C-alpha positions in Angstrom: 0.0 0.0 0.0 1.4 3.4 -1.0 2.3 5.9 1.7 0.9 9.4 1.9 2.1 12.1 4.3 -0.7 14.5 5.1 0.3 17.8 6.6 -2.0 20.6 7.9 0.3 23.6 8.3 -1.9 26.4 9.5 -5.2 25.3 11.0 -6.3 24.3 14.4 -10.0 23.5 14.5 -11.0 25.4 11.4 -10.5 22.6 8.9 -11.1 19.8 11.2 -14.1 18.4 9.3 -12.3 18.8 5.9 -9.3 16.9 7.3 -11.5 14.2 8.8 -13.3 13.6 5.5 -10.2 13.7 3.4 -8.1 11.4 5.7 -11.0 8.9 5.9 -11.3 8.8 2.1 -7.5 8.5 1.5 -7.3 5.6 4.0 -9.6 3.6 1.7 -6.6 3.3 -0.7 -3.4 4.5 1.0 -1.5 4.3 4.3 -1.6 7.7 5.9 0.7 9.5 8.2 -0.6 12.8 9.6 1.2 15.9 10.7 -1.1 18.5 12.4 -2.2 20.2 15.5 -4.2 18.0 17.9 -7.4 20.1 17.2 -7.1 19.8 13.4 -8.1 16.2 13.1 -10.5 13.9 14.8 -7.7 11.7 16.1 -4.2 12.2 17.5 -1.9 13.0 14.6 1.2 10.8 14.0 3.3 14.0 14.5 1.7 16.7 16.5 2.6 20.3 15.7 3.4 22.2 18.9 1.2 25.2 19.7 4.2 27.5 19.7 4.1 27.5 15.8 0.4 28.3 15.7 0.3 31.1 18.2 1.4 34.5 16.8 1.4 38.2 17.7 1.3 39.8 14.2 1.1 38.9 10.5 4.8 39.1 10.2 5.3 36.9 13.2 2.7 34.5 11.8 4.8 33.9 8.7 8.1 33.6 10.7 6.4 31.0 12.8 5.2 29.0 9.7 8.7 29.1 8.2 10.1 27.7 11.5 7.3 25.2 11.6 8.1 23.9 8.1 11.7 23.5 9.0 10.7 21.7 12.2 8.4 19.3 10.3 11.1 18.5 7.8 13.6 17.7 10.5 11.2 15.3 12.2 9.9 13.5 9.1 13.1 13.2 7.1 13.9 10.0 9.0 10.5 8.4 8.3 11.6 7.2 4.9 10.2 7.8 1.4 6.6 8.9 0.8 4.7 8.3 -2.4 2.8 11.6 -1.9 3.3 14.6 0.4 -0.1 16.3 0.7 -0.5 19.7 2.3 -4.1 20.2 3.3 -3.6 24.0 4.0 -0.8 26.5 3.6 0.0 30.2 3.8 1.0 31.4 0.4 4.2 33.5 1.1 5.8 31.2 3.6 5.1 28.1 1.6 6.4 29.7 -1.6 9.7 30.5 0.2 10.1 26.9 1.4 8.6 25.1 -1.7 11.9 24.6 -3.5 13.4 22.9 -0.4 10.3 20.7 0.0 10.3 19.4 -3.6 14.1 18.8 -3.3 13.4 16.4 -0.4 10.1 14.8 -1.6 9.4 13.6 -5.1 5.6 14.1 -5.2 4.1 17.2 -3.5 0.6 18.6 -3.8 -1.3 21.4 -2.0 -5.0 22.0 -1.5 -5.9 25.6 -2.5 -8.5 27.0 -0.1 -8.6 30.8 0.2 -5.2 31.1 -1.5 -6.6 31.9 -4.9 -9.0 34.6 -3.7 -6.2 36.1 -1.7 -4.0 36.6 -4.8 -6.8 38.4 -6.5 -6.5 41.1 -3.8 -2.7 41.2 -3.3 -0.1 41.6 -6.0 2.6 40.5 -3.5 0.8 37.3 -2.7 0.2 36.7 -6.4 4.0 37.0 -7.1 4.7 34.5 -4.3 1.9 32.2 -5.5 3.4 32.1 -9.0 6.9 31.5 -7.5 5.8 28.2 -5.8 8.0 25.5 -7.2 6.5 24.2 -10.5 6.9 20.6 -9.2 4.2 21.3 -6.7 0.7 20.2 -7.9 -2.2 22.5 -7.0 -5.4 20.7 -6.0 -8.5 22.8 -6.7 -12.2 22.1 -6.1 -13.9 23.1 -9.3 -12.9 23.0 -13.0 -13.3 26.8 -13.4 -10.7 27.3 -10.6 -8.3 25.3 -12.7 -9.1 27.3 -15.8 -8.5 30.6 -13.9 -5.1 29.4 -12.6 -3.9 28.3 -16.0 -5.4 31.0 -18.3 -5.5 34.1 -16.1 -2.9 33.6 -13.3 -0.7 31.7 -15.8 1.0 29.3 -13.4 3.1 26.5 -14.9 2.3 24.0 -12.2 0.2 20.9 -12.7 -3.4 21.7 -11.6 -5.8 18.8 -10.7 -9.5 19.1 -9.9 -10.7 17.1 -6.9 -14.2 17.6 -5.4 -14.6 19.1 -1.9 -16.0 16.2 0.1 -19.6 16.6 1.5 -21.4 14.4 3.9 -25.0 13.1 3.3 -26.6 14.3 6.6 -30.4 14.6 6.1 -32.8 14.0 3.3 -36.1 15.7 4.2 -36.9 19.2 3.2 -39.6 20.7 5.3 -39.9 20.4 9.1 -43.6 19.9 10.0 -44.8 22.9 12.1 -46.7 26.2 12.0 -43.7 28.5 11.7 -40.6 29.0 9.5 -37.1 29.0 11.0 -34.5 30.9 9.1 -30.9 30.1 9.9 -28.0 32.6 9.4 -25.0 30.4 10.2 -22.1 32.8 9.6 -20.8 35.9 11.4 -19.5 37.2 8.1 -22.9 38.3 6.9 -24.3 41.8 6.2 -25.8 42.8 9.6 -27.8 45.7 8.1 -29.4 43.4 5.5 -30.3 40.9 8.2 -31.8 43.7 10.4 -33.9 44.8 7.4 -35.2 41.2 7.0 -36.1 41.0 10.7 -37.8 44.3 10.6 -40.1 43.1 7.9 -40.8 39.7 9.4 -44.0 38.4 10.9 -44.1 36.5 14.2 -44.3 33.1 12.4 -40.8 33.7 11.0 -38.1 32.8 13.5 -34.4 33.7 13.1 -31.4 31.9 14.5 -28.3 33.9 13.8 -24.7 33.1 14.5 -23.5 36.4 15.8 -22.2 38.1 18.9 -24.2 41.3 18.0 -27.6 42.2 19.2 -30.6 41.9 16.9 -33.9 43.4 18.1 -37.0 41.2 17.9 -38.8 38.5 20.0 -38.5 36.2 17.1 -34.7 36.4 17.0 -32.1 34.2 18.8 -28.5 35.4 18.3 -25.8 32.9 19.3 -22.1 33.9 19.4 -20.9 30.3 18.9 -22.4 26.8 18.8 -21.3 23.6 20.2 -20.9 21.1 17.3 -24.1 19.2 18.1 -26.1 22.3 18.6 -25.0 23.7 15.2 -25.9 20.5 13.5 -29.3 20.4 15.2 -30.2 24.0 14.2 -29.0 23.4 10.6 -31.1 20.2 10.4 -34.2 21.9 12.0 -34.3 25.1 10.0 -36.4 25.6 6.9 -33.8 27.4 4.9 -30.5 29.3 5.2 -29.9 33.0 4.4 -26.2 33.8 3.7 -25.7 37.4 2.8 -21.9 37.2 2.9 -19.7 40.3 3.1 -16.8 38.3 1.8 -16.7 37.1 -1.8 -16.2 33.5 -2.4 -15.0 33.4 -6.0 -12.3 30.7 -6.2 -12.9 29.0 -2.9 -15.6 26.9 -1.4 -18.3 28.2 1.0 -18.5 25.3 3.4 -21.9 26.6 4.6 -23.4 26.4 1.1 -22.1 22.9 0.8 -23.7 22.1 4.2 -27.0 23.1 2.7 -26.7 20.2 0.2 -25.6 18.0 3.1 -28.7 18.9 5.3 -31.1 19.3 2.4 -31.7 23.1 3.0 -32.3 25.8 0.3 -29.7 28.5 0.5 -30.4 32.2 -0.3 -27.1 34.0 -0.8 -25.5 37.0 -2.4 -23.9 36.8 -5.8 -20.3 35.8 -6.3 -18.6 33.5 -8.8 -19.0 30.4 -6.5 -22.7 31.0 -5.7 -23.5 31.9 -9.3 -21.7 28.7 -10.5 -23.7 26.6 -8.0 -27.0 28.3 -8.7 -26.6 27.6 -12.5 -26.1 23.9 -11.8 -28.5 23.5 -8.8 -31.1 26.3 -9.0 -33.6 24.6 -6.6 -31.0 24.6 -3.9 -28.8 27.7 -4.3 -30.8 31.0 -4.9 -29.2 34.3 -5.6 -30.5 37.4 -3.7 -29.2 40.9 -3.3 -29.6 43.7 -0.7 -32.9 44.8 -2.2 -34.5 41.3 -1.8 -37.3 41.3 0.7 -38.0 38.6 3.2 -41.5 38.0 1.6 -39.8 37.4 -1.7 -37.4 34.8 -0.2 -40.3 33.0 1.6 -42.4 33.0 -1.7 -39.4 31.5 -3.6 -38.9 28.9 -0.9 -42.5 27.8 -1.0 -42.3 27.4 -4.8 -39.4 25.0 -4.7 -40.2 21.7 -6.5 -39.2 18.9 -4.1 -38.5 16.4 -6.9 -36.1 18.8 -8.6 -34.5 19.7 -5.3 -33.7 16.1 -4.4 -32.6 15.2 -8.0 -30.1 18.2 -7.8 -29.0 17.2 -4.3 -28.3 13.6 -5.4 -26.3 14.8 -8.4 -24.2 17.1 -6.2 -23.5 14.5 -3.5 -22.5 12.0 -6.2 -20.0 14.4 -7.7 -18.6 15.3 -4.2 -18.4 11.7 -2.9 -15.4 9.7 -1.7 -15.3 7.8 -5.0 -15.3 11.1 -7.0 -12.6 12.5 -4.7 -10.4 9.4 -5.1 -10.8 9.5 -8.8 -9.3 13.0 -8.7 -6.4 11.9 -6.4 -5.6 9.1 -8.9 -4.7 11.7 -11.4 -1.6 12.5 -9.4 1.6 10.6 -10.3 1.5 8.4 -7.3 
């Protein structure tokens, strides 16, 4: 069985679910050794990254810590022997670019998952220069075909780019909770607060809001929660009628995990327009609905009530199939392992 070294350089709990799903899928075909913080996976990693590399006082200090972290990891794993694939589940663009030439000098087959890295280079010329300087022997793993097209045709990188789907769990298959009211879930604190307040102001008592936020929202039909325990978050998601996601951050060449959870939990999602939401809405119009700051709550509720359940579940089935373990492993097999 071929040996894969799986390294999460920068996350603690943020990518825990992503790491869990990817590691479980990879273990179907490969032997896996993991390098991560204890909080980044659902089990103790084979090599645990000390907290001193993950705690920082400034952006500059953050990059210095990651450079030191990469050197520390190399020192520790060099004695482990040869790996068929070294897979970085997350990375910071500038520090990884600096160390990429040393990494590919030590390991024959290196790949990185691009999460928010591509969106970041759209906003920063410096990060774009560093991104393009990543050693050309590093393979970029992206989650959609249009990400790949953008990297090759617009960013003009010379690296190999492979499309692998972002894994999604099949959590729940019914659409409408049976009750006399509608529950709206706003599961992100990166949303437009003023727009949410406008929706609340125009709502009737039979519309109830659960909002992930540490801010105050007036109204007896509103519950704002600064943070959820994992089970509570899942329960609210499963119990709501639909999700409203008026994000203040664009998701153009990265995945919105919350939108993907809407497929997982069988929930319609009403969200602002960006490249990712538009892409998904074109493919799955019964599930992903585009709104803007002028959209009224009554319009959202009317559109929700008009959703054809058969179409909804056909689209959901198609999405889950294309984001399954088998589809993911088919993408991984495109690597020269």
